[in-house]
N, C-alpha and C positions, 0 to 999 in steps of 0.2 A: 652183485650190482654191475651192470654194463654202463659205461659212460662213453659218450662220443663227443669229442671236442671238435667243433666244426668252424669253418669260415676264417680261420686264422692263418697267418704266415707260420711256417714250421721250419725251424733251424734244427737239424738233426744231430748236431755236434760237430759236423764237418762242413755242411753247406745248407743253403735254403732249398727246400723241396718244392716241387710243383704241387704235390698233394697238400690238401688243406684239412683233411679229416684224420684224427687219431683216435682209435678205439681202445678203451681200457676195460679189462674184465678182471676184477679183483686187483691183485698186486702187479699184474703184467699188462704190457701193451700187446694187444692181439691183432691189431691191423693198423697200417699206415696207408691212407688212401681209400678210395671206394666210398660207399654210402654208409650213413649211420644205420646200425641195426635197428629193426623194429623194436620198440619198447625201451630203447636206451635212454638214459638220462642225457639230455643235450646241454652242452656248455657252448654258448655262442661266443667264439673268440674274435669276432669281427673287430678290426682295428688293432688287433694285438698280435703278439708273436709267442709261439709255444717253443720252449727250450728244454733240453735235458736239465734235470736238477744239477746245480753247480757243485763243484768241489772247492774245498779249502785244503790245499795240499801241505799246509804247515800250521798246526795249532797245538795248543796244550789245553785240554778240554775237561768238561764236567757235564753232568746232566743239565744243569742250568744253561751252560753255554751251548750245548747241543740243541736245546729248545730255542734259544735265541737265534742260532744259525739257521734253523729251519724256517723261522719267520721271515728270513731274507732270501729264501729259495736255495740255501745251501743244504743239499740232501746227504752229502758225505763229507766228513772231516777226516783228515789224515793226521793223527797225533804223532808228534816227533819227540815227545818225552812225556810220559804219564802212565796212567793206571789202567787204560782201557784195552787190555790185551786178552786174547783168547776167551776163556770161559767167563772172565769178568765182565765182558760186554754183552752177554746174552740178554741182560735186561734192556739193552739199547736196541739190539737186533729186532726184538719183537715189539718195540714201542714206537708207534708211528707218530708220536708227538715230539720225537727227537730225531735229529739228523743221525744217520748211520756213522760208524766210526771204525777205523783201523788204527793200530798203534805200534810204535817201536818199543814200547816199554821205556826203560831208561837207557840213555846213551852211554857208550863206553868212554870213560874219561879218567884221568888220574885222580887220586884223593886230593881234594882241595881245588880241582880244576873246574873249568866252566861247566855248569852255570852257578856254582856256589857263590861267586862274587856278587851276583845279582840279588841274592836272597837276604832279606833283613834277618837279624839275629832272632833265632827261635822259630823261623819258618820251617814247616815240616812238609816234605814232598808227599803229595797224595792226600793232604789233609782236607781237601775240598770234597772228597768222595763220601765221607760219613761212614756209618756202619755197613756191613755186608748184609747178605740175605738173612732174614730172620733176626736182624739186629746184632748178629755176631760180629766181633771185631774183624776188620779186613787184615789179610796177611800183609806183612811188611814187603814192599816191592823189592825186587832183585836190583841191587845197585852194583853195576859191573865196573867197579873201580879197578883200573889196570895201569901198571907202570912198565910192564915187560911184555914181550911177544907171547910168552907162555901164559901169562894171566889173561890177556885178551883172547887168545885161542881157547882157553879153558872156559871162558864165559859164554862163548857162542852157543854151544849145545844147551846150556842152561837157559839162555834167553829164548831159544827155540822151544824148549820144553815148557817154559813159562807162558808161551803164547804170543811172543812178539811176531808181528807180521813182516817186519823188515828190521834191519840192524842199523843203528845210528852211531856214528863216531864223532866225538867232539874234538875239533882241531883248532884250538883257540888259546892264544897266549894272554888274552885279556886286554890287549892294547886298545882295541876299539871301544871296549866297555869302560875304559878309564882305570883298569887294573893291570898294567903291564907286569910281566913276570909270573903270571899264573903257571902252575904246572900244566904241561901240555903233552899229549901223546907224541912220541918220537916216530920217525919214519918206519923203523923196524917194527914197532908195536902196531902201528896203523896198518902196515902192509900185511903183517901176519894175521891180524884180525879180519881184514877184508877177504883175504884168501880163504880163511876158515869159514867165514859166512858164505862165500860162494860155494864151497864144498858141501854146505848144507842146503844149497839151492836158494839162498836168501838174497833179496835185494839189499844193497848197501847204500847208505846215505851219509854225507858228511856235513857237519856244521862248520862252515868256514866263513870268516868275515874279512880275510886279507888275501891278497894275491899270493903270498908265499904259502899260506895254508892251503889255498886252492891247488897250487902246484903239487904240494905233498899228496893231496888226496888223489889227484890224477895219476901220479906215479904209483900209488897203491892200488889203482884199478877200480876206483869208486864208481858206482852206477849213477849217482845223482847228488846234487847239491841242494841243501835245505835253505841256503842263503846265497846272495851274491856279494862278492867282495866290495868293500866301500872305503878302503884305506888309500886308494889312489886311482887315477884314471886307468882304463884298460889299455893294453897294448895289443898289437896284432898277434904277438906271440901267445899271450894267454888265451885270447879268443880262439886261435887255431888249435891250441892244446886241448881246450874243452871240447871243441867241435870234433877233433880227431878221436877223442876218447869215447864218443857216443853218449856221454853223460847228459842227463837232463839238469835243468836249473830251475829252482823255485826262487825267483829274485827277492820276493818279500819287499818290494819297494816301499810299501807303507811302513814297514818296520824300519828300514833304513832312514826314511824321512823322519820318523819319530825319534830315532837315535840322534838325529841332527837338531832336534828341538822343534820340529814342525808338528804342530798339534793337528788333531782331527776336527777342530772347531767348525770349519766350513761344512764338513760332512754332518756333524751333529746338528747344525742349524737347518739342514735340509728337512722340510716337513715330512718327506717320504721316509726319512730315517728317524726323526724325532718321534713319530707316532709308534715306532716299534721298539724303542729303547726305554727302559726305566731309568730312574734318576742315577743309580750307582754307575751303570754302564755309560750314561751320558757324561757323567763327571770324568770317567776314565778317558773317553774319546776327546774331551776338551783339554787333556794334558798331553805330555810326551815323555819318552824315556830321557831325552836330552843328555846322552852320555858321550856323544861325538859331534859337538857343534861345529868342529872344523871340517866336517864332511861336506861334499858337494852333491846335491840331488841331481844336478844336470850331468855330472860325471856318471852317476849311477844309471840314469836314463840312457845316456850314450852307450854304456856297456850293455844294457838290455838290448838296445837297437842293434849293436854289433853282433851279439849272440844270435839274435833272430836272423840277421842277414847271413850269418854263417851256417844256418840250418839247425841250430841247437833247439831241442825241444824245451819250451818254456812252460811252466806250470804256475797257476795262480795260487798264492799262499800269503798268509798274513802274520803268523807267529803270535796270534792272539792268546792271551792268558786264560786260565781256567775259570777265573772269577774276577770281579771288578776290583783290581788291585791298582791303587793310584801310582805306585812306584813302577808299574808296567803300563804306562799310559799311551794314548794316541792311537791304539788299535783295539778293535772289538770284534767279536764274532759276527759274522753275517755282513754287516754294513761295510766293513773294511774290504771284503772281497770285491764289492762293487767299486770301491775306490781303487783297488789294485787293477781292475779291468781298465779303468780310466788312465791309470799310469802307463799300462802297457800300450795303449793307443797313443798316448803322448810320446812314448819311446819309439814309435814308428810302426807298430802292428796295425793292421786294419781291425775294425771292430769284430769282424768274423774270426780273424786269427786270434784275437784276445779271448773271444768266447770259446774257441777251441781249446785254449790253455786252461779253461775252467771246466771242461766237459770231456771230450773224447780223449785228449792227450793224457791227463792224469789217470783216466780209467785204463788206458793202454799201458802206461809206464808202471802202474802199480798192480797190474794183473787182475783188474776187476772188469771182466768183459760183459757183465750183466747190467752195466750202467754207463752213463756218460754219453749215450746216444739215444735217439728216438728211432727204434726199429722193432719189428715184430719179435715177441718173445722176451724182450728185456724188461727190467723193473720199470714200473710206472712211477718213476721219480721225475717230476715235471715241474716247470715254472712257466706261468703265463703272465706276460707283461703287456701293458699298453704301449703302442708305438713299435718301432723297429730298431732294436739294439744292434742289428747287423749293419746298420748305417750310422746310428747315433748311440754310442755305447752307454750314455747316461740313461737311456730308456730302460736299462735293466732294473732300475729302482722303481719303475712304474708297476709295482707288483699288483697283480689282480688275483691270482690263485697259485697255490703251491700244493703239489701232491707228493706224498712219500709212500711208496708201495701202493699207489692208487687211493690213498686216504687223504682227503683235504685237510689242511692245517689252518689254524687260526693265525691271522697275520698281525693282530693288534698286540701291543706290549702286554706282557704278563702282569697280572694284578696281584700275583703271589708275593 
């Protein structure tokens, strides 16, 4: 089936194009510009803007969450701790009713280290996945608990073999989560683990919520940050260190806000959101983590603005949970990506720059050249919205159509 999307504004992941026709043939974009082919199904995008499918560059996900994300135009989720590695995600790759996914597997952390303090008693990692193919029990995930450089180094090839797409390191003493004194990776262990991951050609990502942990990760040679520090205002020094390192940052402002007790209630009340959320996810959005009420959202936004001004690559991410868990409130799949875009604009990015942080930039930094842009030969992962989000960022929520590999998805809330 050939589809021609005509008469719309086209943001290609970097800039607005003069061309207003995009042609899809099956799962690929076959032309940008020109005339609609004879016999093509026509989608008139007049009054709207066609965008690449969006990324969420920090999630913990499940099939239910991947379906929810897709309803909001997120066509790729990057899992920072979870079960969707390598062969385990084949069911996702071929299912056009779910957002696509890449995964770190489980992060390197000491026994009893983050994120154990966030989990209620009896919570089982990966329990949201259910049985494997044919109803067989799923294999227990590789849990790379490490307290020494040798242990961290030893886990790297095992994570690679298990199908991790990138390697994550937890550098967290629990102070922001209200659990100071948690076991934490020391500098030698972190540095050795990052170096070994690089020897295997793997991208490395650090979970850091404090300035000191951020500095440790930079010293170790980390490639990117899954969070932005929130324990104090930024200084010129820390911004310059991050910029000089070449690392990217996924600020997850929505998560920081939730940690400060700021709920997602205004987002949940937006009819463009409410129509796509079922009751459990709505309830989650109306709550918050509320673990660091002394934090300052304005300080976080100022840090985002300073990083952007310094030329640091910023990526849109949310840290959404794999299922609607009330103790992990304030953030949900899909909808919170749109709120994160709004926060980036509030921090000083232009709408087009914020959109780039959810499309071309994560595709480039995570080595996924087949998506994140609208160009001939790329995946037909697309989002059509009414209005012009390159000038009014809230227009991203005016969802009209979503395609995943050229297949249209249903935008209404699931009735399952």
